[in-house]
Gaussian input, Z-matrix of N, CA and C with variables (Angstrom, degrees):
# hf/3-21g

backbone

0 1
 N
 C     1     B1
 C     2     B2     1     A1
 N     3     B3     2     A2     1     D1
 C     4     B4     3     A3     2     D2
 C     5     B5     4     A4     3     D3
 N     6     B6     5     A5     4     D4
 C     7     B7     6     A6     5     D5
 C     8     B8     7     A7     6     D6
 N     9     B9     8     A8     7     D7
 C    10    B10     9     A9     8     D8
 C    11    B11    10    A10     9     D9
 N    12    B12    11    A11    10    D10
 C    13    B13    12    A12    11    D11
 C    14    B14    13    A13    12    D12
 N    15    B15    14    A14    13    D13
 C    16    B16    15    A15    14    D14
 C    17    B17    16    A16    15    D15
 N    18    B18    17    A17    16    D16
 C    19    B19    18    A18    17    D17
 C    20    B20    19    A19    18    D18
 N    21    B21    20    A20    19    D19
 C    22    B22    21    A21    20    D20
 C    23    B23    22    A22    21    D21
 N    24    B24    23    A23    22    D22
 C    25    B25    24    A24    23    D23
 C    26    B26    25    A25    24    D24
 N    27    B27    26    A26    25    D25
 C    28    B28    27    A27    26    D26
 C    29    B29    28    A28    27    D27
 N    30    B30    29    A29    28    D28
 C    31    B31    30    A30    29    D29
 C    32    B32    31    A31    30    D30
 N    33    B33    32    A32    31    D31
 C    34    B34    33    A33    32    D32
 C    35    B35    34    A34    33    D33
 N    36    B36    35    A35    34    D34
 C    37    B37    36    A36    35    D35
 C    38    B38    37    A37    36    D36
 N    39    B39    38    A38    37    D37
 C    40    B40    39    A39    38    D38
 C    41    B41    40    A40    39    D39
 N    42    B42    41    A41    40    D40
 C    43    B43    42    A42    41    D41
 C    44    B44    43    A43    42    D42
 N    45    B45    44    A44    43    D43
 C    46    B46    45    A45    44    D44
 C    47    B47    46    A46    45    D45
 N    48    B48    47    A47    46    D46
 C    49    B49    48    A48    47    D47
 C    50    B50    49    A49    48    D48
 N    51    B51    50    A50    49    D49
 C    52    B52    51    A51    50    D50
 C    53    B53    52    A52    51    D51
 N    54    B54    53    A53    52    D52
 C    55    B55    54    A54    53    D53
 C    56    B56    55    A55    54    D54
 N    57    B57    56    A56    55    D55
 C    58    B58    57    A57    56    D56
 C    59    B59    58    A58    57    D57
 N    60    B60    59    A59    58    D58
 C    61    B61    60    A60    59    D59
 C    62    B62    61    A61    60    D60
 N    63    B63    62    A62    61    D61
 C    64    B64    63    A63    62    D62
 C    65    B65    64    A64    63    D63
 N    66    B66    65    A65    64    D64
 C    67    B67    66    A66    65    D65
 C    68    B68    67    A67    66    D66
 N    69    B69    68    A68    67    D67
 C    70    B70    69    A69    68    D68
 C    71    B71    70    A70    69    D69
 N    72    B72    71    A71    70    D70
 C    73    B73    72    A72    71    D71
 C    74    B74    73    A73    72    D72
 N    75    B75    74    A74    73    D73
 C    76    B76    75    A75    74    D74
 C    77    B77    76    A76    75    D75
 N    78    B78    77    A77    76    D76
 C    79    B79    78    A78    77    D77
 C    80    B80    79    A79    78    D78
 N    81    B81    80    A80    79    D79
 C    82    B82    81    A81    80    D80
 C    83    B83    82    A82    81    D81
 N    84    B84    83    A83    82    D82
 C    85    B85    84    A84    83    D83
 C    86    B86    85    A85    84    D84
 N    87    B87    86    A86    85    D85
 C    88    B88    87    A87    86    D86
 C    89    B89    88    A88    87    D87
 N    90    B90    89    A89    88    D88
 C    91    B91    90    A90    89    D89
 C    92    B92    91    A91    90    D90
 N    93    B93    92    A92    91    D91
 C    94    B94    93    A93    92    D92
 C    95    B95    94    A94    93    D93
 N    96    B96    95    A95    94    D94
 C    97    B97    96    A96    95    D95
 C    98    B98    97    A97    96    D96
 N    99    B99    98    A98    97    D97
 C   100   B100    99    A99    98    D98
 C   101   B101   100   A100    99    D99
 N   102   B102   101   A101   100   D100
 C   103   B103   102   A102   101   D101
 C   104   B104   103   A103   102   D102
 N   105   B105   104   A104   103   D103
 C   106   B106   105   A105   104   D104
 C   107   B107   106   A106   105   D105
 N   108   B108   107   A107   106   D106
 C   109   B109   108   A108   107   D107
 C   110   B110   109   A109   108   D108
 N   111   B111   110   A110   109   D109
 C   112   B112   111   A111   110   D110
 C   113   B113   112   A112   111   D111
 N   114   B114   113   A113   112   D112
 C   115   B115   114   A114   113   D113
 C   116   B116   115   A115   114   D114
 N   117   B117   116   A116   115   D115
 C   118   B118   117   A117   116   D116
 C   119   B119   118   A118   117   D117
 N   120   B120   119   A119   118   D118
 C   121   B121   120   A120   119   D119
 C   122   B122   121   A121   120   D120
 N   123   B123   122   A122   121   D121
 C   124   B124   123   A123   122   D122
 C   125   B125   124   A124   123   D123
 N   126   B126   125   A125   124   D124
 C   127   B127   126   A126   125   D125
 C   128   B128   127   A127   126   D126
 N   129   B129   128   A128   127   D127
 C   130   B130   129   A129   128   D128
 C   131   B131   130   A130   129   D129
 N   132   B132   131   A131   130   D130
 C   133   B133   132   A132   131   D131
 C   134   B134   133   A133   132   D132
 N   135   B135   134   A134   133   D133
 C   136   B136   135   A135   134   D134
 C   137   B137   136   A136   135   D135
 N   138   B138   137   A137   136   D136
 C   139   B139   138   A138   137   D137
 C   140   B140   139   A139   138   D138
 N   141   B141   140   A140   139   D139
 C   142   B142   141   A141   140   D140
 C   143   B143   142   A142   141   D141
 N   144   B144   143   A143   142   D142
 C   145   B145   144   A144   143   D143
 C   146   B146   145   A145   144   D144
 N   147   B147   146   A146   145   D145
 C   148   B148   147   A147   146   D146
 C   149   B149   148   A148   147   D147
 N   150   B150   149   A149   148   D148
 C   151   B151   150   A150   149   D149
 C   152   B152   151   A151   150   D150
 N   153   B153   152   A152   151   D151
 C   154   B154   153   A153   152   D152
 C   155   B155   154   A154   153   D153
 N   156   B156   155   A155   154   D154
 C   157   B157   156   A156   155   D155
 C   158   B158   157   A157   156   D156
 N   159   B159   158   A158   157   D157
 C   160   B160   159   A159   158   D158
 C   161   B161   160   A160   159   D159
 N   162   B162   161   A161   160   D160
 C   163   B163   162   A162   161   D161
 C   164   B164   163   A163   162   D162
 N   165   B165   164   A164   163   D163
 C   166   B166   165   A165   164   D164
 C   167   B167   166   A166   165   D165
 N   168   B168   167   A167   166   D166
 C   169   B169   168   A168   167   D167
 C   170   B170   169   A169   168   D168
 N   171   B171   170   A170   169   D169
 C   172   B172   171   A171   170   D170
 C   173   B173   172   A172   171   D171
 N   174   B174   173   A173   172   D172
 C   175   B175   174   A174   173   D173
 C   176   B176   175   A175   174   D174
 N   177   B177   176   A176   175   D175
 C   178   B178   177   A177   176   D176
 C   179   B179   178   A178   177   D177
 N   180   B180   179   A179   178   D178
 C   181   B181   180   A180   179   D179
 C   182   B182   181   A181   180   D180
 N   183   B183   182   A182   181   D181
 C   184   B184   183   A183   182   D182
 C   185   B185   184   A184   183   D183
 N   186   B186   185   A185   184   D184
 C   187   B187   186   A186   185   D185
 C   188   B188   187   A187   186   D186
 N   189   B189   188   A188   187   D187
 C   190   B190   189   A189   188   D188
 C   191   B191   190   A190   189   D189
 N   192   B192   191   A191   190   D190
 C   193   B193   192   A192   191   D191
 C   194   B194   193   A193   192   D192
 N   195   B195   194   A194   193   D193
 C   196   B196   195   A195   194   D194
 C   197   B197   196   A196   195   D195
 N   198   B198   197   A197   196   D196
 C   199   B199   198   A198   197   D197
 C   200   B200   199   A199   198   D198
 N   201   B201   200   A200   199   D199
 C   202   B202   201   A201   200   D200
 C   203   B203   202   A202   201   D201
 N   204   B204   203   A203   202   D202
 C   205   B205   204   A204   203   D203
 C   206   B206   205   A205   204   D204
 N   207   B207   206   A206   205   D205
 C   208   B208   207   A207   206   D206
 C   209   B209   208   A208   207   D207
 N   210   B210   209   A209   208   D208
 C   211   B211   210   A210   209   D209
 C   212   B212   211   A211   210   D210
 N   213   B213   212   A212   211   D211
 C   214   B214   213   A213   212   D212
 C   215   B215   214   A214   213   D213
 N   216   B216   215   A215   214   D214
 C   217   B217   216   A216   215   D215
 C   218   B218   217   A217   216   D216
 N   219   B219   218   A218   217   D217
 C   220   B220   219   A219   218   D218
 C   221   B221   220   A220   219   D219
 N   222   B222   221   A221   220   D220
 C   223   B223   222   A222   221   D221
 C   224   B224   223   A223   222   D222
 N   225   B225   224   A224   223   D223
 C   226   B226   225   A225   224   D224
 C   227   B227   226   A226   225   D225
 N   228   B228   227   A227   226   D226
 C   229   B229   228   A228   227   D227
 C   230   B230   229   A229   228   D228
 N   231   B231   230   A230   229   D229
 C   232   B232   231   A231   230   D230
 C   233   B233   232   A232   231   D231
 N   234   B234   233   A233   232   D232
 C   235   B235   234   A234   233   D233
 C   236   B236   235   A235   234   D234
 N   237   B237   236   A236   235   D235
 C   238   B238   237   A237   236   D236
 C   239   B239   238   A238   237   D237
 N   240   B240   239   A239   238   D238
 C   241   B241   240   A240   239   D239
 C   242   B242   241   A241   240   D240
 N   243   B243   242   A242   241   D241
 C   244   B244   243   A243   242   D242
 C   245   B245   244   A244   243   D243
 N   246   B246   245   A245   244   D244
 C   247   B247   246   A246   245   D245
 C   248   B248   247   A247   246   D246
 N   249   B249   248   A248   247   D247
 C   250   B250   249   A249   248   D248
 C   251   B251   250   A250   249   D249
 N   252   B252   251   A251   250   D250
 C   253   B253   252   A252   251   D251
 C   254   B254   253   A253   252   D252
 N   255   B255   254   A254   253   D253
 C   256   B256   255   A255   254   D254
 C   257   B257   256   A256   255   D255
 N   258   B258   257   A257   256   D256
 C   259   B259   258   A258   257   D257
 C   260   B260   259   A259   258   D258
 N   261   B261   260   A260   259   D259
 C   262   B262   261   A261   260   D260
 C   263   B263   262   A262   261   D261
 N   264   B264   263   A263   262   D262
 C   265   B265   264   A264   263   D263
 C   266   B266   265   A265   264   D264
 N   267   B267   266   A266   265   D265
 C   268   B268   267   A267   266   D266
 C   269   B269   268   A268   267   D267
 N   270   B270   269   A269   268   D268
 C   271   B271   270   A270   269   D269
 C   272   B272   271   A271   270   D270
 N   273   B273   272   A272   271   D271
 C   274   B274   273   A273   272   D272
 C   275   B275   274   A274   273   D273
 N   276   B276   275   A275   274   D274
 C   277   B277   276   A276   275   D275
 C   278   B278   277   A277   276   D276
 N   279   B279   278   A278   277   D277
 C   280   B280   279   A279   278   D278
 C   281   B281   280   A280   279   D279
 N   282   B282   281   A281   280   D280
 C   283   B283   282   A282   281   D281
 C   284   B284   283   A283   282   D282
 N   285   B285   284   A284   283   D283
 C   286   B286   285   A285   284   D284
 C   287   B287   286   A286   285   D285
 N   288   B288   287   A287   286   D286
 C   289   B289   288   A288   287   D287
 C   290   B290   289   A289   288   D288
 N   291   B291   290   A290   289   D289
 C   292   B292   291   A291   290   D290
 C   293   B293   292   A292   291   D291
 N   294   B294   293   A293   292   D292
 C   295   B295   294   A294   293   D293
 C   296   B296   295   A295   294   D294
 N   297   B297   296   A296   295   D295
 C   298   B298   297   A297   296   D296
 C   299   B299   298   A298   297   D297
 N   300   B300   299   A299   298   D298
 C   301   B301   300   A300   299   D299
 C   302   B302   301   A301   300   D300
 N   303   B303   302   A302   301   D301
 C   304   B304   303   A303   302   D302
 C   305   B305   304   A304   303   D303
 N   306   B306   305   A305   304   D304
 C   307   B307   306   A306   305   D305
 C   308   B308   307   A307   306   D306
 N   309   B309   308   A308   307   D307
 C   310   B310   309   A309   308   D308
 C   311   B311   310   A310   309   D309
 N   312   B312   311   A311   310   D310
 C   313   B313   312   A312   311   D311
 C   314   B314   313   A313   312   D312
 N   315   B315   314   A314   313   D313
 C   316   B316   315   A315   314   D314
 C   317   B317   316   A316   315   D315
 N   318   B318   317   A317   316   D316
 C   319   B319   318   A318   317   D317
 C   320   B320   319   A319   318   D318
 N   321   B321   320   A320   319   D319
 C   322   B322   321   A321   320   D320
 C   323   B323   322   A322   321   D321
 N   324   B324   323   A323   322   D322
 C   325   B325   324   A324   323   D323
 C   326   B326   325   A325   324   D324
 N   327   B327   326   A326   325   D325
 C   328   B328   327   A327   326   D326
 C   329   B329   328   A328   327   D327
 N   330   B330   329   A329   328   D328
 C   331   B331   330   A330   329   D329
 C   332   B332   331   A331   330   D330

   B1=1.4441
   B2=1.5268
   B3=1.3227
   B4=1.4548
   B5=1.5214
   B6=1.3320
   B7=1.4639
   B8=1.5273
   B9=1.3387
   B10=1.4641
   B11=1.5180
   B12=1.3135
   B13=1.4672
   B14=1.5228
   B15=1.3339
   B16=1.4624
   B17=1.5241
   B18=1.3230
   B19=1.4668
   B20=1.5172
   B21=1.3231
   B22=1.4622
   B23=1.5211
   B24=1.3331
   B25=1.4638
   B26=1.5229
   B27=1.3329
   B28=1.4629
   B29=1.5204
   B30=1.3211
   B31=1.4686
   B32=1.5266
   B33=1.3228
   B34=1.4627
   B35=1.5220
   B36=1.3225
   B37=1.4662
   B38=1.5264
   B39=1.3154
   B40=1.4609
   B41=1.5233
   B42=1.3077
   B43=1.4590
   B44=1.5280
   B45=1.3465
   B46=1.4694
   B47=1.5301
   B48=1.3162
   B49=1.4691
   B50=1.5179
   B51=1.3248
   B52=1.4608
   B53=1.5235
   B54=1.3291
   B55=1.4600
   B56=1.5251
   B57=1.3216
   B58=1.4579
   B59=1.5273
   B60=1.3170
   B61=1.4701
   B62=1.5269
   B63=1.3150
   B64=1.4692
   B65=1.5237
   B66=1.3283
   B67=1.4628
   B68=1.5268
   B69=1.3370
   B70=1.4623
   B71=1.5293
   B72=1.3300
   B73=1.4703
   B74=1.5226
   B75=1.3213
   B76=1.4684
   B77=1.5260
   B78=1.3332
   B79=1.4674
   B80=1.5285
   B81=1.3269
   B82=1.4646
   B83=1.5222
   B84=1.3176
   B85=1.4658
   B86=1.5253
   B87=1.3246
   B88=1.4638
   B89=1.5278
   B90=1.3216
   B91=1.4644
   B92=1.5321
   B93=1.3211
   B94=1.4663
   B95=1.5223
   B96=1.3329
   B97=1.4628
   B98=1.5231
   B99=1.3239
   B100=1.4542
   B101=1.5176
   B102=1.3311
   B103=1.4670
   B104=1.5298
   B105=1.3246
   B106=1.4645
   B107=1.5219
   B108=1.3262
   B109=1.4619
   B110=1.5234
   B111=1.3276
   B112=1.4603
   B113=1.5250
   B114=1.3383
   B115=1.4700
   B116=1.5282
   B117=1.3166
   B118=1.4662
   B119=1.5236
   B120=1.3274
   B121=1.4660
   B122=1.5229
   B123=1.3318
   B124=1.4667
   B125=1.5256
   B126=1.3138
   B127=1.4672
   B128=1.5292
   B129=1.3218
   B130=1.4663
   B131=1.5254
   B132=1.3304
   B133=1.4632
   B134=1.5213
   B135=1.3272
   B136=1.4750
   B137=1.5250
   B138=1.3263
   B139=1.4584
   B140=1.5226
   B141=1.3242
   B142=1.4633
   B143=1.5245
   B144=1.3258
   B145=1.4639
   B146=1.5267
   B147=1.3286
   B148=1.4639
   B149=1.5180
   B150=1.3440
   B151=1.4715
   B152=1.5201
   B153=1.3329
   B154=1.4622
   B155=1.5203
   B156=1.3251
   B157=1.4619
   B158=1.5244
   B159=1.3302
   B160=1.4683
   B161=1.5290
   B162=1.3269
   B163=1.4661
   B164=1.5174
   B165=1.3311
   B166=1.4670
   B167=1.5249
   B168=1.3283
   B169=1.4688
   B170=1.5230
   B171=1.3346
   B172=1.4706
   B173=1.5236
   B174=1.3302
   B175=1.4652
   B176=1.5251
   B177=1.3219
   B178=1.4695
   B179=1.5289
   B180=1.3409
   B181=1.4691
   B182=1.5256
   B183=1.3177
   B184=1.4688
   B185=1.5239
   B186=1.3270
   B187=1.4582
   B188=1.5170
   B189=1.3377
   B190=1.4595
   B191=1.5256
   B192=1.3317
   B193=1.4706
   B194=1.5172
   B195=1.3271
   B196=1.4552
   B197=1.5162
   B198=1.3173
   B199=1.4556
   B200=1.5183
   B201=1.3174
   B202=1.4591
   B203=1.5224
   B204=1.3218
   B205=1.4626
   B206=1.5223
   B207=1.3257
   B208=1.4634
   B209=1.5266
   B210=1.3140
   B211=1.4544
   B212=1.5161
   B213=1.3274
   B214=1.4595
   B215=1.5236
   B216=1.3178
   B217=1.4638
   B218=1.5255
   B219=1.3269
   B220=1.4641
   B221=1.5220
   B222=1.3143
   B223=1.4589
   B224=1.5174
   B225=1.3317
   B226=1.4650
   B227=1.5294
   B228=1.3168
   B229=1.4649
   B230=1.5245
   B231=1.3285
   B232=1.4589
   B233=1.5191
   B234=1.3291
   B235=1.4674
   B236=1.5251
   B237=1.3147
   B238=1.4632
   B239=1.5195
   B240=1.3342
   B241=1.4683
   B242=1.5158
   B243=1.3251
   B244=1.4610
   B245=1.5219
   B246=1.3146
   B247=1.4609
   B248=1.5270
   B249=1.3204
   B250=1.4712
   B251=1.5244
   B252=1.3307
   B253=1.4664
   B254=1.5289
   B255=1.3350
   B256=1.4582
   B257=1.5174
   B258=1.3292
   B259=1.4703
   B260=1.5247
   B261=1.3294
   B262=1.4674
   B263=1.5251
   B264=1.3341
   B265=1.4662
   B266=1.5246
   B267=1.3300
   B268=1.4639
   B269=1.5316
   B270=1.3203
   B271=1.4690
   B272=1.5301
   B273=1.3216
   B274=1.4687
   B275=1.5318
   B276=1.3361
   B277=1.4591
   B278=1.5254
   B279=1.3141
   B280=1.4634
   B281=1.5307
   B282=1.3234
   B283=1.4702
   B284=1.5260
   B285=1.3264
   B286=1.4681
   B287=1.5272
   B288=1.3325
   B289=1.4664
   B290=1.5265
   B291=1.3263
   B292=1.4673
   B293=1.5240
   B294=1.3399
   B295=1.4667
   B296=1.5224
   B297=1.3293
   B298=1.4642
   B299=1.5266
   B300=1.3240
   B301=1.4656
   B302=1.5221
   B303=1.3271
   B304=1.4666
   B305=1.5281
   B306=1.3327
   B307=1.4663
   B308=1.5249
   B309=1.3122
   B310=1.4633
   B311=1.5247
   B312=1.3218
   B313=1.4703
   B314=1.5264
   B315=1.3388
   B316=1.4657
   B317=1.5239
   B318=1.3365
   B319=1.4581
   B320=1.5089
   B321=1.3108
   B322=1.4615
   B323=1.5191
   B324=1.3063
   B325=1.4598
   B326=1.5171
   B327=1.3182
   B328=1.4599
   B329=1.5147
   B330=1.3206
   B331=1.4676
   B332=1.4984
   A1=108.08
   A2=116.95
   A3=121.22
   A4=110.33
   A5=114.09
   A6=119.40
   A7=111.48
   A8=117.74
   A9=120.66
   A10=111.36
   A11=117.31
   A12=120.56
   A13=110.38
   A14=116.60
   A15=118.54
   A16=110.41
   A17=117.53
   A18=120.73
   A19=111.01
   A20=116.34
   A21=119.92
   A22=110.31
   A23=116.86
   A24=119.87
   A25=111.30
   A26=116.63
   A27=119.86
   A28=110.74
   A29=117.50
   A30=120.91
   A31=110.39
   A32=117.07
   A33=120.92
   A34=112.01
   A35=117.50
   A36=121.33
   A37=112.89
   A38=117.44
   A39=120.26
   A40=109.64
   A41=115.98
   A42=123.28
   A43=110.10
   A44=118.48
   A45=119.99
   A46=113.63
   A47=117.55
   A48=119.54
   A49=111.02
   A50=116.87
   A51=120.34
   A52=112.81
   A53=118.07
   A54=120.24
   A55=111.99
   A56=117.91
   A57=120.37
   A58=107.27
   A59=117.50
   A60=121.35
   A61=113.12
   A62=117.57
   A63=119.51
   A64=111.30
   A65=117.47
   A66=119.33
   A67=110.81
   A68=116.78
   A69=120.32
   A70=110.18
   A71=117.46
   A72=120.83
   A73=111.73
   A74=116.66
   A75=120.31
   A76=109.47
   A77=116.24
   A78=120.58
   A79=111.20
   A80=117.04
   A81=120.64
   A82=110.76
   A83=116.68
   A84=120.84
   A85=110.60
   A86=116.61
   A87=120.27
   A88=111.25
   A89=117.47
   A90=121.78
   A91=110.58
   A92=116.19
   A93=120.57
   A94=113.77
   A95=116.64
   A96=120.09
   A97=114.47
   A98=117.35
   A99=119.77
   A100=112.42
   A101=116.58
   A102=121.46
   A103=112.16
   A104=114.90
   A105=122.07
   A106=109.00
   A107=115.74
   A108=118.70
   A109=107.90
   A110=114.92
   A111=118.78
   A112=110.45
   A113=116.74
   A114=120.48
   A115=111.21
   A116=117.14
   A117=120.41
   A118=110.81
   A119=117.15
   A120=120.59
   A121=111.09
   A122=116.81
   A123=120.41
   A124=110.05
   A125=116.04
   A126=120.70
   A127=111.44
   A128=117.53
   A129=121.49
   A130=112.58
   A131=116.31
   A132=120.16
   A133=113.38
   A134=116.52
   A135=121.55
   A136=111.40
   A137=115.45
   A138=120.42
   A139=108.54
   A140=115.84
   A141=120.15
   A142=109.80
   A143=114.72
   A144=119.82
   A145=110.33
   A146=117.14
   A147=120.94
   A148=112.20
   A149=115.69
   A150=119.82
   A151=111.05
   A152=116.00
   A153=119.22
   A154=110.20
   A155=116.55
   A156=120.75
   A157=112.04
   A158=116.92
   A159=119.06
   A160=111.79
   A161=117.09
   A162=119.53
   A163=112.39
   A164=117.48
   A165=119.28
   A166=110.67
   A167=116.60
   A168=119.74
   A169=110.11
   A170=117.09
   A171=120.44
   A172=110.91
   A173=116.80
   A174=120.48
   A175=111.25
   A176=116.47
   A177=121.30
   A178=110.49
   A179=117.07
   A180=121.20
   A181=111.60
   A182=117.40
   A183=121.83
   A184=112.22
   A185=116.54
   A186=119.93
   A187=113.72
   A188=117.49
   A189=121.54
   A190=113.42
   A191=117.63
   A192=120.58
   A193=109.19
   A194=114.20
   A195=120.23
   A196=107.77
   A197=114.48
   A198=120.86
   A199=109.21
   A200=114.32
   A201=119.85
   A202=108.20
   A203=116.49
   A204=121.11
   A205=108.29
   A206=116.40
   A207=121.61
   A208=108.56
   A209=115.27
   A210=120.42
   A211=108.64
   A212=115.50
   A213=121.71
   A214=108.49
   A215=116.16
   A216=119.90
   A217=111.25
   A218=116.60
   A219=121.60
   A220=112.31
   A221=116.89
   A222=121.32
   A223=111.04
   A224=116.23
   A225=119.63
   A226=111.53
   A227=115.00
   A228=122.18
   A229=108.41
   A230=115.02
   A231=120.78
   A232=108.15
   A233=115.54
   A234=121.60
   A235=108.12
   A236=115.27
   A237=122.27
   A238=108.48
   A239=116.25
   A240=119.95
   A241=109.65
   A242=114.97
   A243=120.28
   A244=108.70
   A245=115.90
   A246=120.54
   A247=107.99
   A248=116.48
   A249=119.62
   A250=110.01
   A251=116.03
   A252=119.94
   A253=110.40
   A254=116.69
   A255=120.86
   A256=112.05
   A257=116.37
   A258=121.05
   A259=109.61
   A260=117.05
   A261=121.10
   A262=111.22
   A263=116.97
   A264=120.38
   A265=111.39
   A266=116.47
   A267=119.88
   A268=109.88
   A269=117.52
   A270=121.43
   A271=110.61
   A272=116.64
   A273=121.25
   A274=110.05
   A275=116.79
   A276=120.83
   A277=110.80
   A278=117.54
   A279=121.03
   A280=110.09
   A281=117.63
   A282=120.45
   A283=110.96
   A284=117.21
   A285=120.47
   A286=110.53
   A287=117.17
   A288=120.58
   A289=111.11
   A290=117.02
   A291=120.44
   A292=110.54
   A293=116.71
   A294=120.29
   A295=110.66
   A296=116.15
   A297=120.40
   A298=109.74
   A299=116.72
   A300=120.36
   A301=112.08
   A302=117.30
   A303=118.85
   A304=110.50
   A305=116.67
   A306=119.81
   A307=110.25
   A308=116.37
   A309=120.28
   A310=110.04
   A311=116.99
   A312=119.82
   A313=111.98
   A314=117.06
   A315=119.46
   A316=111.56
   A317=116.47
   A318=120.55
   A319=114.30
   A320=117.24
   A321=120.46
   A322=109.72
   A323=115.80
   A324=120.32
   A325=109.04
   A326=115.36
   A327=120.41
   A328=107.49
   A329=116.69
   A330=118.45
   A331=110.96
   D1=135.84
   D2=179.85
   D3=-64.97
   D4=153.17
   D5=-176.98
   D6=-60.81
   D7=-41.78
   D8=179.69
   D9=-65.16
   D10=-35.74
   D11=178.39
   D12=-65.98
   D13=-41.16
   D14=179.03
   D15=-67.77
   D16=-34.52
   D17=177.53
   D18=-65.57
   D19=-40.85
   D20=178.38
   D21=-64.06
   D22=-39.79
   D23=177.10
   D24=-63.35
   D25=-38.82
   D26=177.91
   D27=-62.20
   D28=-39.91
   D29=178.56
   D30=-64.15
   D31=-38.39
   D32=-179.69
   D33=-67.43
   D34=-24.38
   D35=-178.80
   D36=-78.46
   D37=-10.53
   D38=-178.34
   D39=-67.41
   D40=126.80
   D41=-176.83
   D42=-63.70
   D43=113.65
   D44=-176.45
   D45=-64.87
   D46=-30.62
   D47=178.85
   D48=-68.32
   D49=-43.53
   D50=-178.38
   D51=-83.11
   D52=-15.48
   D53=178.33
   D54=-77.85
   D55=-13.29
   D56=172.32
   D57=-60.29
   D58=132.16
   D59=-172.23
   D60=-56.11
   D61=-46.37
   D62=-177.15
   D63=-71.20
   D64=-39.64
   D65=177.88
   D66=-67.46
   D67=-35.17
   D68=176.47
   D69=-63.44
   D70=-42.72
   D71=178.62
   D72=-65.07
   D73=-41.20
   D74=177.95
   D75=-61.64
   D76=-50.36
   D77=-178.51
   D78=-62.54
   D79=-40.66
   D80=179.56
   D81=-62.95
   D82=-44.48
   D83=179.56
   D84=-61.26
   D85=-46.15
   D86=-179.58
   D87=-67.57
   D88=-35.99
   D89=179.45
   D90=-66.51
   D91=-44.46
   D92=-175.83
   D93=-78.90
   D94=-36.47
   D95=-170.78
   D96=-115.71
   D97=-2.00
   D98=178.60
   D99=81.34
   D100=-171.24
   D101=-176.54
   D102=-55.13
   D103=141.09
   D104=179.27
   D105=-137.31
   D106=152.93
   D107=173.53
   D108=-75.30
   D109=160.75
   D110=176.83
   D111=-58.63
   D112=-40.54
   D113=-179.97
   D114=-62.39
   D115=-39.22
   D116=178.01
   D117=-64.41
   D118=-38.88
   D119=178.72
   D120=-66.71
   D121=-44.33
   D122=178.71
   D123=-57.73
   D124=-46.29
   D125=-177.91
   D126=-69.07
   D127=-47.86
   D128=-176.37
   D129=-64.33
   D130=-35.73
   D131=-174.53
   D132=-99.87
   D133=-4.05
   D134=-178.59
   D135=52.34
   D136=48.54
   D137=176.11
   D138=-118.45
   D139=160.71
   D140=-179.14
   D141=-77.96
   D142=162.55
   D143=176.73
   D144=-61.58
   D145=-37.80
   D146=178.62
   D147=-63.43
   D148=-44.34
   D149=176.91
   D150=-61.55
   D151=-43.69
   D152=179.44
   D153=-60.98
   D154=-47.74
   D155=-177.53
   D156=-59.81
   D157=-48.81
   D158=-177.11
   D159=-66.69
   D160=-37.51
   D161=179.85
   D162=-74.56
   D163=-35.98
   D164=174.58
   D165=-65.10
   D166=-36.24
   D167=178.50
   D168=-60.68
   D169=-45.07
   D170=179.03
   D171=-62.74
   D172=-43.55
   D173=179.54
   D174=-65.87
   D175=-37.31
   D176=178.43
   D177=-67.02
   D178=-42.28
   D179=178.95
   D180=-60.35
   D181=-33.26
   D182=178.75
   D183=-83.80
   D184=-6.28
   D185=-179.83
   D186=81.38
   D187=19.53
   D188=-177.08
   D189=-89.05
   D190=-25.69
   D191=178.69
   D192=-133.46
   D193=159.44
   D194=170.50
   D195=-135.41
   D196=150.80
   D197=-178.80
   D198=-118.69
   D199=146.03
   D200=-178.76
   D201=-137.99
   D202=132.88
   D203=176.16
   D204=-82.02
   D205=131.55
   D206=177.59
   D207=-131.54
   D208=153.97
   D209=176.66
   D210=-105.74
   D211=129.64
   D212=179.48
   D213=-122.43
   D214=175.81
   D215=177.15
   D216=-64.80
   D217=-19.08
   D218=178.07
   D219=-93.52
   D220=0.83
   D221=-178.98
   D222=111.52
   D223=-174.94
   D224=-177.51
   D225=-68.38
   D226=143.45
   D227=177.92
   D228=-137.60
   D229=156.14
   D230=174.07
   D231=-107.49
   D232=121.27
   D233=178.99
   D234=-100.80
   D235=135.11
   D236=-178.70
   D237=-113.55
   D238=137.55
   D239=175.56
   D240=-143.17
   D241=154.82
   D242=174.17
   D243=-72.98
   D244=139.79
   D245=172.77
   D246=-80.78
   D247=172.95
   D248=175.11
   D249=-57.84
   D250=-41.17
   D251=178.53
   D252=-63.62
   D253=-40.81
   D254=178.41
   D255=-61.65
   D256=-42.39
   D257=177.86
   D258=-62.38
   D259=-45.26
   D260=-179.15
   D261=-63.23
   D262=-46.16
   D263=-178.64
   D264=-66.56
   D265=-38.46
   D266=178.36
   D267=-64.87
   D268=-47.43
   D269=179.91
   D270=-61.16
   D271=-39.96
   D272=178.33
   D273=-63.30
   D274=-43.89
   D275=178.92
   D276=-61.65
   D277=-44.08
   D278=179.79
   D279=-60.27
   D280=-41.75
   D281=178.14
   D282=-63.90
   D283=-41.62
   D284=178.41
   D285=-64.98
   D286=-39.95
   D287=177.85
   D288=-64.00
   D289=-37.50
   D290=177.08
   D291=-60.38
   D292=-41.26
   D293=179.09
   D294=-63.37
   D295=-44.93
   D296=179.51
   D297=-61.96
   D298=-44.98
   D299=-179.57
   D300=-64.57
   D301=-32.98
   D302=178.34
   D303=-66.27
   D304=-35.01
   D305=176.53
   D306=-68.37
   D307=-39.82
   D308=179.71
   D309=-65.11
   D310=-45.08
   D311=-178.35
   D312=-67.67
   D313=-23.45
   D314=177.44
   D315=-85.85
   D316=0.19
   D317=177.05
   D318=86.58
   D319=4.74
   D320=-179.96
   D321=-76.44
   D322=135.63
   D323=176.28
   D324=-89.89
   D325=139.51
   D326=175.91
   D327=-90.85
   D328=125.30
   D329=-179.52
   D330=-125.24

């Protein structure tokens, strides 16, 4: 298989749900730092509550995150965490991105 053909296939393997910029940031934050409250995600990522809600809904529909209501001294909070499937899909995406970046750094054009 030609190098450009394999590069195009690598691009096609990129998970479209996680390649969305805001969903990628949410997944990255949860992957690196573990479960976070919705408020922590809004603050850390500088996104609106509406953006967080709609993107978490998409991630939840795909089975990538789960939410749990917890009670704290500050009142009820919603904690978000990556599911096992979310961790696997995120790790797979990162590996695919590494392959794409290696082609870019070698000067190969993706066509």
